[in-house]
Biopython code that builds the backbone (N, CA, C, O; Angstrom):
import numpy as np
from Bio.PDB.StructureBuilder import StructureBuilder

atoms = [
    (1, "MET", "N", (36.221, -86.515, -54.057)),
    (1, "MET", "CA", (36.606, -86.652, -52.660)),
    (1, "MET", "C", (35.347, -86.584, -51.787)),
    (1, "MET", "O", (34.516, -85.692, -51.961)),
    (2, "ASN", "N", (35.215, -87.495, -50.883)),
    (2, "ASN", "CA", (34.048, -87.535, -50.010)),
    (2, "ASN", "C", (34.155, -86.479, -48.922)),
    (2, "ASN", "O", (35.231, -86.223, -48.381)),
    (3, "LYS", "N", (33.033, -85.881, -48.618)),
    (3, "LYS", "CA", (33.015, -84.939, -47.489)),
    (3, "LYS", "C", (32.970, -85.750, -46.207)),
    (3, "LYS", "O", (32.136, -86.641, -46.047)),
    (4, "GLN", "N", (33.864, -85.432, -45.311)),
    (4, "GLN", "CA", (33.885, -86.129, -44.036)),
    (4, "GLN", "C", (33.306, -85.228, -42.960)),
    (4, "GLN", "O", (33.355, -84.002, -43.053)),
    (5, "ALA", "N", (32.763, -85.861, -41.948)),
    (5, "ALA", "CA", (32.252, -85.095, -40.807)),
    (5, "ALA", "C", (33.421, -84.373, -40.144)),
    (5, "ALA", "O", (34.542, -84.880, -40.095)),
    (6, "ARG", "N", (33.136, -83.199, -39.646)),
    (6, "ARG", "CA", (34.191, -82.451, -38.959)),
    (6, "ARG", "C", (34.585, -83.200, -37.695)),
    (6, "ARG", "O", (33.720, -83.656, -36.947)),
    (7, "PRO", "N", (35.891, -83.332, -37.451)),
    (7, "PRO", "CA", (36.312, -84.041, -36.246)),
    (7, "PRO", "C", (35.948, -83.259, -34.988)),
    (7, "PRO", "O", (35.944, -82.028, -34.977)),
    (8, "THR", "N", (35.651, -83.984, -33.961)),
    (8, "THR", "CA", (35.373, -83.369, -32.665)),
    (8, "THR", "C", (36.179, -84.110, -31.612)),
    (8, "THR", "O", (36.017, -85.315, -31.420)),
    (9, "ALA", "N", (37.036, -83.384, -30.942)),
    (9, "ALA", "CA", (37.842, -83.976, -29.872)),
    (9, "ALA", "C", (37.066, -83.902, -28.567)),
    (9, "ALA", "O", (36.297, -82.966, -28.348)),
    (10, "ARG", "N", (37.263, -84.872, -27.716)),
    (10, "ARG", "CA", (36.693, -84.866, -26.374)),
    (10, "ARG", "C", (37.852, -84.670, -25.405)),
    (10, "ARG", "O", (38.856, -85.381, -25.460)),
    (11, "LEU", "N", (37.695, -83.702, -24.525)),
    (11, "LEU", "CA", (38.746, -83.371, -23.576)),
    (11, "LEU", "C", (38.187, -83.439, -22.160)),
    (11, "LEU", "O", (37.202, -82.773, -21.840)),
    (12, "SER", "N", (38.817, -84.242, -21.322)),
    (12, "SER", "CA", (38.444, -84.294, -19.902)),
    (12, "SER", "C", (39.242, -83.226, -19.180)),
    (12, "SER", "O", (40.455, -83.117, -19.357)),
    (13, "VAL", "N", (38.556, -82.440, -18.366)),
    (13, "VAL", "CA", (39.237, -81.398, -17.619)),
    (13, "VAL", "C", (38.849, -81.452, -16.150)),
    (13, "VAL", "O", (37.772, -81.923, -15.783)),
    (14, "LYS", "N", (39.752, -80.959, -15.328)),
    (14, "LYS", "CA", (39.506, -80.780, -13.887)),
    (14, "LYS", "C", (39.639, -79.295, -13.641)),
    (14, "LYS", "O", (40.722, -78.730, -13.793)),
    (15, "VAL", "N", (38.546, -78.658, -13.261)),
    (15, "VAL", "CA", (38.513, -77.210, -13.108)),
    (15, "VAL", "C", (38.630, -76.827, -11.637)),
    (15, "VAL", "O", (37.968, -77.402, -10.773)),
    (16, "VAL", "N", (39.490, -75.839, -11.373)),
    (16, "VAL", "CA", (39.636, -75.278, -10.026)),
    (16, "VAL", "C", (39.183, -73.821, -10.109)),
    (16, "VAL", "O", (39.959, -72.957, -10.516)),
    (17, "PRO", "N", (37.924, -73.537, -9.724)),
    (17, "PRO", "CA", (37.438, -72.156, -9.761)),
    (17, "PRO", "C", (37.942, -71.355, -8.575)),
    (17, "PRO", "O", (38.416, -71.919, -7.589)),
    (18, "GLY", "N", (37.836, -70.031, -8.677)),
    (18, "GLY", "CA", (38.238, -69.163, -7.568)),
    (18, "GLY", "C", (39.737, -69.092, -7.369)),
    (18, "GLY", "O", (40.200, -68.796, -6.268)),
    (19, "SER", "N", (40.500, -69.357, -8.408)),
    (19, "SER", "CA", (41.956, -69.325, -8.333)),
    (19, "SER", "C", (42.452, -67.883, -8.394)),
    (19, "SER", "O", (41.676, -66.962, -8.649)),
    (20, "SER", "N", (43.738, -67.697, -8.160)),
    (20, "SER", "CA", (44.305, -66.348, -8.207)),
    (20, "SER", "C", (44.502, -65.849, -9.642)),
    (20, "SER", "O", (44.602, -64.643, -9.869)),
    (21, "ARG", "N", (44.559, -66.779, -10.619)),
    (21, "ARG", "CA", (44.670, -66.374, -12.018)),
    (21, "ARG", "C", (44.178, -67.490, -12.928)),
    (21, "ARG", "O", (44.091, -68.648, -12.520)),
    (22, "ASP", "N", (43.859, -67.128, -14.165)),
    (22, "ASP", "CA", (43.447, -68.116, -15.156)),
    (22, "ASP", "C", (44.692, -68.782, -15.713)),
    (22, "ASP", "O", (45.608, -68.100, -16.171)),
    (23, "GLN", "N", (44.735, -70.101, -15.680)),
    (23, "GLN", "CA", (45.873, -70.795, -16.255)),
    (23, "GLN", "C", (45.553, -72.261, -16.523)),
    (23, "GLN", "O", (44.754, -72.886, -15.825)),
    (24, "ILE", "N", (46.199, -72.781, -17.549)),
    (24, "ILE", "CA", (46.143, -74.202, -17.833)),
    (24, "ILE", "C", (47.372, -74.798, -17.147)),
    (24, "ILE", "O", (48.509, -74.535, -17.536)),
    (25, "VAL", "N", (47.117, -75.600, -16.125)),
    (25, "VAL", "CA", (48.194, -76.112, -15.278)),
    (25, "VAL", "C", (48.954, -77.234, -15.975)),
    (25, "VAL", "O", (50.185, -77.253, -15.965)),
    (26, "GLY", "N", (48.232, -78.157, -16.573)),
    (26, "GLY", "CA", (48.863, -79.298, -17.234)),
    (26, "GLY", "C", (48.037, -80.546, -17.012)),
    (26, "GLY", "O", (46.932, -80.495, -16.472)),
    (27, "TRP", "N", (48.589, -81.662, -17.437)),
    (27, "TRP", "CA", (47.862, -82.928, -17.365)),
    (27, "TRP", "C", (47.889, -83.501, -15.963)),
    (27, "TRP", "O", (48.924, -83.522, -15.296)),
    (28, "LEU", "N", (46.737, -83.961, -15.536)),
    (28, "LEU", "CA", (46.562, -84.646, -14.262)),
    (28, "LEU", "C", (45.964, -85.997, -14.633)),
    (28, "LEU", "O", (44.743, -86.150, -14.664)),
    (29, "GLY", "N", (46.814, -86.972, -14.913)),
    (29, "GLY", "CA", (46.343, -88.241, -15.466)),
    (29, "GLY", "C", (45.850, -87.997, -16.885)),
    (29, "GLY", "O", (46.590, -87.481, -17.721)),
    (30, "ASP", "N", (44.601, -88.368, -17.159)),
    (30, "ASP", "CA", (44.015, -88.165, -18.487)),
    (30, "ASP", "C", (43.261, -86.853, -18.597)),
    (30, "ASP", "O", (42.715, -86.545, -19.657)),
    (31, "ALA", "N", (43.219, -86.081, -17.534)),
    (31, "ALA", "CA", (42.467, -84.825, -17.533)),
    (31, "ALA", "C", (43.418, -83.629, -17.533)),
    (31, "ALA", "O", (44.500, -83.674, -16.950)),
    (32, "LEU", "N", (42.994, -82.579, -18.189)),
    (32, "LEU", "CA", (43.757, -81.332, -18.213)),
    (32, "LEU", "C", (43.283, -80.476, -17.040)),
    (32, "LEU", "O", (42.093, -80.185, -16.926)),
    (33, "LYS", "N", (44.200, -80.076, -16.176)),
    (33, "LYS", "CA", (43.843, -79.256, -15.011)),
    (33, "LYS", "C", (43.866, -77.787, -15.407)),
    (33, "LYS", "O", (44.852, -77.285, -15.947)),
    (34, "ILE", "N", (42.759, -77.111, -15.126)),
    (34, "ILE", "CA", (42.597, -75.705, -15.491)),
    (34, "ILE", "C", (42.149, -74.920, -14.263)),
    (34, "ILE", "O", (41.197, -75.304, -13.584)),
    (35, "LYS", "N", (42.842, -73.819, -13.985)),
    (35, "LYS", "CA", (42.457, -72.924, -12.891)),
    (35, "LYS", "C", (41.869, -71.657, -13.487)),
    (35, "LYS", "O", (42.407, -71.101, -14.445)),
    (36, "VAL", "N", (40.760, -71.206, -12.914)),
    (36, "VAL", "CA", (40.139, -69.953, -13.362)),
    (36, "VAL", "C", (39.807, -69.072, -12.167)),
    (36, "VAL", "O", (39.505, -69.568, -11.082)),
    (37, "VAL", "N", (39.865, -67.768, -12.376)),
    (37, "VAL", "CA", (39.559, -66.799, -11.329)),
    (37, "VAL", "C", (38.062, -66.806, -11.012)),
    (37, "VAL", "O", (37.663, -66.621, -9.862)),
    (38, "ALA", "N", (37.248, -67.019, -12.030)),
    (38, "ALA", "CA", (35.786, -66.936, -11.885)),
    (38, "ALA", "C", (35.271, -67.915, -10.828)),
    (38, "ALA", "O", (35.796, -69.019, -10.680)),
    (39, "PRO", "N", (34.238, -67.494, -10.097)),
    (39, "PRO", "CA", (33.635, -68.379, -9.101)),
    (39, "PRO", "C", (32.714, -69.395, -9.784)),
    (39, "PRO", "O", (32.278, -69.177, -10.915)),
    (40, "PRO", "N", (32.421, -70.491, -9.107)),
    (40, "PRO", "CA", (31.541, -71.507, -9.683)),
    (40, "PRO", "C", (30.063, -71.137, -9.510)),
    (40, "PRO", "O", (29.283, -71.925, -8.975)),
    (41, "GLU", "N", (29.688, -69.956, -9.957)),
    (41, "GLU", "CA", (28.308, -69.467, -9.810)),
    (41, "GLU", "C", (27.757, -69.068, -11.167)),
    (41, "GLU", "O", (28.426, -68.384, -11.941)),
    (42, "LYS", "N", (26.544, -69.494, -11.451)),
    (42, "LYS", "CA", (25.825, -69.087, -12.662)),
    (42, "LYS", "C", (26.620, -69.327, -13.941)),
    (42, "LYS", "O", (26.502, -68.562, -14.899)),
    (43, "GLY", "N", (27.429, -70.385, -13.962)),
    (43, "GLY", "CA", (28.174, -70.743, -15.166)),
    (43, "GLY", "C", (29.403, -69.890, -15.446)),
    (43, "GLY", "O", (30.017, -70.017, -16.506)),
    (44, "ARG", "N", (29.766, -69.027, -14.512)),
    (44, "ARG", "CA", (30.919, -68.134, -14.750)),
    (44, "ARG", "C", (32.221, -68.908, -14.936)),
    (44, "ARG", "O", (33.004, -68.599, -15.835)),
    (45, "ALA", "N", (32.456, -69.911, -14.091)),
    (45, "ALA", "CA", (33.687, -70.696, -14.218)),
    (45, "ALA", "C", (33.688, -71.467, -15.544)),
    (45, "ALA", "O", (34.724, -71.570, -16.201)),
    (46, "ASN", "N", (32.542, -72.000, -15.930)),
    (46, "ASN", "CA", (32.451, -72.709, -17.216)),
    (46, "ASN", "C", (32.780, -71.775, -18.374)),
    (46, "ASN", "O", (33.521, -72.146, -19.283)),
    (47, "ASP", "N", (32.232, -70.568, -18.342)),
    (47, "ASP", "CA", (32.514, -69.587, -19.401)),
    (47, "ASP", "C", (33.998, -69.246, -19.442)),
    (47, "ASP", "O", (34.577, -69.098, -20.519)),
    (48, "ALA", "N", (34.609, -69.122, -18.273)),
    (48, "ALA", "CA", (36.032, -68.793, -18.208)),
    (48, "ALA", "C", (36.887, -69.928, -18.777)),
    (48, "ALA", "O", (37.894, -69.677, -19.438)),
    (49, "VAL", "N", (36.486, -71.166, -18.519)),
    (49, "VAL", "CA", (37.209, -72.324, -19.062)),
    (49, "VAL", "C", (37.135, -72.318, -20.591)),
    (49, "VAL", "O", (38.143, -72.530, -21.264)),
    (50, "VAL", "N", (35.955, -72.077, -21.130)),
    (50, "VAL", "CA", (35.782, -72.043, -22.586)),
    (50, "VAL", "C", (36.641, -70.929, -23.192)),
    (50, "VAL", "O", (37.301, -71.138, -24.209)),
    (51, "GLU", "N", (36.633, -69.754, -22.572)),
    (51, "GLU", "CA", (37.446, -68.631, -23.069)),
    (51, "GLU", "C", (38.932, -68.962, -23.040)),
    (51, "GLU", "O", (39.653, -68.711, -24.006)),
    (52, "LEU", "N", (39.383, -69.527, -21.929)),
    (52, "LEU", "CA", (40.803, -69.855, -21.780)),
    (52, "LEU", "C", (41.236, -70.894, -22.816)),
    (52, "LEU", "O", (42.304, -70.764, -23.414)),
    (53, "LEU", "N", (40.419, -71.916, -23.028)),
    (53, "LEU", "CA", (40.741, -72.932, -24.023)),
    (53, "LEU", "C", (40.735, -72.356, -25.438)),
    (53, "LEU", "O", (41.584, -72.706, -26.258)),
    (54, "SER", "N", (39.779, -71.476, -25.721)),
    (54, "SER", "CA", (39.721, -70.906, -27.077)),
    (54, "SER", "C", (40.968, -70.074, -27.367)),
    (54, "SER", "O", (41.500, -70.123, -28.476)),
    (55, "LYS", "N", (41.430, -69.321, -26.391)),
    (55, "LYS", "CA", (42.649, -68.528, -26.582)),
    (55, "LYS", "C", (43.871, -69.437, -26.727)),
    (55, "LYS", "O", (44.717, -69.207, -27.592)),
    (56, "ALA", "N", (43.963, -70.456, -25.892)),
    (56, "ALA", "CA", (45.118, -71.352, -25.926)),
    (56, "ALA", "C", (45.202, -72.131, -27.236)),
    (56, "ALA", "O", (46.294, -72.409, -27.730)),
    (57, "LEU", "N", (44.045, -72.481, -27.795)),
    (57, "LEU", "CA", (44.021, -73.276, -29.023)),
    (57, "LEU", "C", (43.914, -72.410, -30.282)),
    (57, "LEU", "O", (44.060, -72.911, -31.397)),
    (58, "GLY", "N", (43.661, -71.124, -30.100)),
    (58, "GLY", "CA", (43.531, -70.237, -31.239)),
    (58, "GLY", "C", (42.288, -70.494, -32.064)),
    (58, "GLY", "O", (42.309, -70.367, -33.288)),
    (59, "ILE", "N", (41.199, -70.857, -31.392)),
    (59, "ILE", "CA", (39.937, -71.123, -32.090)),
    (59, "ILE", "C", (38.823, -70.310, -31.451)),
    (59, "ILE", "O", (38.989, -69.739, -30.373)),
    (60, "SER", "N", (37.703, -70.268, -32.125)),
    (60, "SER", "CA", (36.547, -69.528, -31.616)),
    (60, "SER", "C", (35.940, -70.249, -30.416)),
    (60, "SER", "O", (35.914, -71.479, -30.370)),
    (61, "SER", "N", (35.459, -69.486, -29.458)),
    (61, "SER", "CA", (34.815, -70.099, -28.291)),
    (61, "SER", "C", (33.531, -70.828, -28.695)),
    (61, "SER", "O", (33.057, -71.694, -27.959)),
    (62, "SER", "N", (32.967, -70.488, -29.852)),
    (62, "SER", "CA", (31.760, -71.181, -30.311)),
    (62, "SER", "C", (32.057, -72.612, -30.763)),
    (62, "SER", "O", (31.133, -73.407, -30.938)),
    (63, "ASP", "N", (33.343, -72.948, -30.953)),
    (63, "ASP", "CA", (33.737, -74.311, -31.320)),
    (63, "ASP", "C", (33.980, -75.188, -30.100)),
    (63, "ASP", "O", (34.385, -76.343, -30.234)),
    (64, "ILE", "N", (33.735, -74.643, -28.909)),
    (64, "ILE", "CA", (33.981, -75.375, -27.671)),
    (64, "ILE", "C", (32.676, -75.447, -26.878)),
    (64, "ILE", "O", (32.020, -74.434, -26.637)),
    (65, "GLN", "N", (32.317, -76.663, -26.481)),
    (65, "GLN", "CA", (31.090, -76.845, -25.701)),
    (65, "GLN", "C", (31.351, -77.799, -24.546)),
    (65, "GLN", "O", (32.053, -78.800, -24.692)),
    (66, "ILE", "N", (30.779, -77.475, -23.408)),
    (66, "ILE", "CA", (30.861, -78.385, -22.261)),
    (66, "ILE", "C", (29.758, -79.416, -22.441)),
    (66, "ILE", "O", (28.574, -79.078, -22.480)),
    (67, "GLU", "N", (30.162, -80.682, -22.550)),
    (67, "GLU", "CA", (29.200, -81.758, -22.785)),
    (67, "GLU", "C", (28.626, -82.311, -21.498)),
    (67, "GLU", "O", (27.434, -82.608, -21.421)),
    (68, "SER", "N", (29.471, -82.451, -20.483)),
    (68, "SER", "CA", (28.982, -82.983, -19.214)),
    (68, "SER", "C", (29.788, -82.392, -18.069)),
    (68, "SER", "O", (30.921, -81.948, -18.253)),
    (69, "GLY", "N", (29.188, -82.394, -16.884)),
    (69, "GLY", "CA", (29.859, -81.878, -15.701)),
    (69, "GLY", "C", (29.670, -80.389, -15.500)),
    (69, "GLY", "O", (30.535, -79.723, -14.930)),
    (70, "HIS", "N", (28.540, -79.856, -15.965)),
    (70, "HIS", "CA", (28.297, -78.411, -15.872)),
    (70, "HIS", "C", (28.432, -77.881, -14.449)),
    (70, "HIS", "O", (28.885, -76.753, -14.255)),
    (71, "SER", "N", (28.045, -78.678, -13.447)),
    (71, "SER", "CA", (28.133, -78.203, -12.064)),
    (71, "SER", "C", (29.166, -78.991, -11.255)),
    (71, "SER", "O", (29.123, -79.006, -10.025)),
    (72, "SER", "N", (30.083, -79.636, -11.952)),
    (72, "SER", "CA", (31.112, -80.449, -11.306)),
    (72, "SER", "C", (32.497, -79.948, -11.708)),
    (72, "SER", "O", (32.651, -79.371, -12.784)),
    (73, "PRO", "N", (33.504, -80.160, -10.864)),
    (73, "PRO", "CA", (34.867, -79.788, -11.263)),
    (73, "PRO", "C", (35.383, -80.646, -12.426)),
    (73, "PRO", "O", (36.221, -80.196, -13.208)),
    (74, "SER", "N", (34.888, -81.868, -12.535)),
    (74, "SER", "CA", (35.298, -82.759, -13.628)),
    (74, "SER", "C", (34.324, -82.601, -14.781)),
    (74, "SER", "O", (33.124, -82.824, -14.624)),
    (75, "LYS", "N", (34.842, -82.218, -15.936)),
    (75, "LYS", "CA", (33.999, -81.942, -17.085)),
    (75, "LYS", "C", (34.525, -82.661, -18.315)),
    (75, "LYS", "O", (35.702, -83.015, -18.389)),
    (76, "VAL", "N", (33.632, -82.873, -19.284)),
    (76, "VAL", "CA", (34.031, -83.341, -20.599)),
    (76, "VAL", "C", (33.665, -82.227, -21.568)),
    (76, "VAL", "O", (32.525, -81.766, -21.610)),
    (77, "ILE", "N", (34.658, -81.808, -22.343)),
    (77, "ILE", "CA", (34.486, -80.688, -23.256)),
    (77, "ILE", "C", (34.667, -81.177, -24.682)),
    (77, "ILE", "O", (35.619, -81.899, -24.982)),
    (78, "ALA", "N", (33.751, -80.783, -25.562)),
    (78, "ALA", "CA", (33.846, -81.109, -26.983)),
    (78, "ALA", "C", (34.472, -79.921, -27.705)),
    (78, "ALA", "O", (34.064, -78.775, -27.518)),
    (79, "ILE", "N", (35.466, -80.217, -28.529)),
    (79, "ILE", "CA", (36.152, -79.173, -29.292)),
    (79, "ILE", "C", (36.044, -79.526, -30.768)),
    (79, "ILE", "O", (36.633, -80.504, -31.227)),
    (80, "MET", "N", (35.283, -78.716, -31.509)),
    (80, "MET", "CA", (35.019, -78.979, -32.907)),
    (80, "MET", "C", (36.256, -78.704, -33.769)),
    (80, "MET", "O", (37.093, -77.866, -33.435)),
    (81, "ASN", "N", (36.342, -79.419, -34.862)),
    (81, "ASN", "CA", (37.406, -79.249, -35.865)),
    (81, "ASN", "C", (38.796, -79.571, -35.349)),
    (81, "ASN", "O", (39.788, -79.099, -35.905)),
    (82, "MET", "N", (38.881, -80.358, -34.307)),
    (82, "MET", "CA", (40.177, -80.802, -33.794)),
    (82, "MET", "C", (40.064, -82.281, -33.455)),
    (82, "MET", "O", (38.975, -82.783, -33.180)),
    (83, "ASP", "N", (41.197, -82.970, -33.477)),
    (83, "ASP", "CA", (41.188, -84.361, -33.044)),
    (83, "ASP", "C", (41.958, -84.488, -31.729)),
    (83, "ASP", "O", (42.646, -83.563, -31.297)),
    (84, "ASP", "N", (41.824, -85.643, -31.117)),
    (84, "ASP", "CA", (42.417, -85.852, -29.790)),
    (84, "ASP", "C", (43.933, -85.652, -29.791)),
    (84, "ASP", "O", (44.485, -85.093, -28.843)),
    (85, "GLU", "N", (44.603, -86.101, -30.842)),
    (85, "GLU", "CA", (46.052, -85.965, -30.901)),
    (85, "GLU", "C", (46.479, -84.503, -30.942)),
    (85, "GLU", "O", (47.443, -84.116, -30.282)),
    (86, "LYS", "N", (45.765, -83.693, -31.716)),
    (86, "LYS", "CA", (46.108, -82.273, -31.805)),
    (86, "LYS", "C", (45.908, -81.593, -30.449)),
    (86, "LYS", "O", (46.703, -80.741, -30.054)),
    (87, "ILE", "N", (44.858, -81.969, -29.749)),
    (87, "ILE", "CA", (44.604, -81.408, -28.415)),
    (87, "ILE", "C", (45.750, -81.780, -27.476)),
    (87, "ILE", "O", (46.298, -80.922, -26.784)),
    (88, "LYS", "N", (46.105, -83.064, -27.458)),
    (88, "LYS", "CA", (47.173, -83.495, -26.541)),
    (88, "LYS", "C", (48.486, -82.815, -26.859)),
    (88, "LYS", "O", (49.214, -82.421, -25.948)),
    (89, "SER", "N", (48.806, -82.667, -28.145)),
    (89, "SER", "CA", (50.080, -82.020, -28.497)),
    (89, "SER", "C", (50.044, -80.535, -28.190)),
    (89, "SER", "O", (51.086, -79.940, -27.914)),
    (90, "SER", "N", (48.861, -79.919, -28.231)),
    (90, "SER", "CA", (48.744, -78.495, -27.912)),
    (90, "SER", "C", (49.090, -78.195, -26.468)),
    (90, "SER", "O", (49.578, -77.110, -26.154)),
    (91, "PHE", "N", (48.839, -79.151, -25.591)),
    (91, "PHE", "CA", (49.072, -78.931, -24.157)),
    (91, "PHE", "C", (50.193, -79.808, -23.612)),
    (91, "PHE", "O", (50.309, -79.980, -22.399)),
    (92, "ALA", "N", (51.016, -80.364, -24.492)),
    (92, "ALA", "CA", (52.156, -81.180, -24.037)),
    (92, "ALA", "C", (53.210, -80.276, -23.428)),
    (92, "ALA", "O", (53.404, -79.146, -23.876)),
    (93, "LYS", "N", (53.878, -80.765, -22.425)),
    (93, "LYS", "CA", (54.929, -79.956, -21.787)),
    (93, "LYS", "C", (56.278, -80.417, -22.251)),
    (93, "LYS", "O", (57.296, -79.866, -21.832)),
]
sb = StructureBuilder()
sb.init_structure("model")
sb.init_model(0)
sb.init_chain("A")
sb.init_seg("    ")
for serial, (resi, resn, name, xyz) in enumerate(atoms, 1):
    if name == "N":
        sb.init_residue(resn, " ", resi, " ")
    sb.init_atom(name, np.array(xyz, "f"), 0.0, 1.0, " ", f" {name:<3s}", serial, name[0])
structure = sb.get_structure()
């Protein structure tokens, strides 16, 4: 059996920092809307997004990396060992 590269899902998110609580709101078009309490200062909101996603998906936060949009509300997040379909079904309503 051939060893295959570990799958990596790409997830577009829209982050709302400074919210009253941490929560995954749901899909906003092709992006997942996420609210976090942390302010958008010194990467705090980014860290909170990674933590929230790791808990929701039941994976280590080290398997989640922000690929682009570090200082923007719109981000692309790479999630190791998951595929796009598994991500979408994890957050389906």
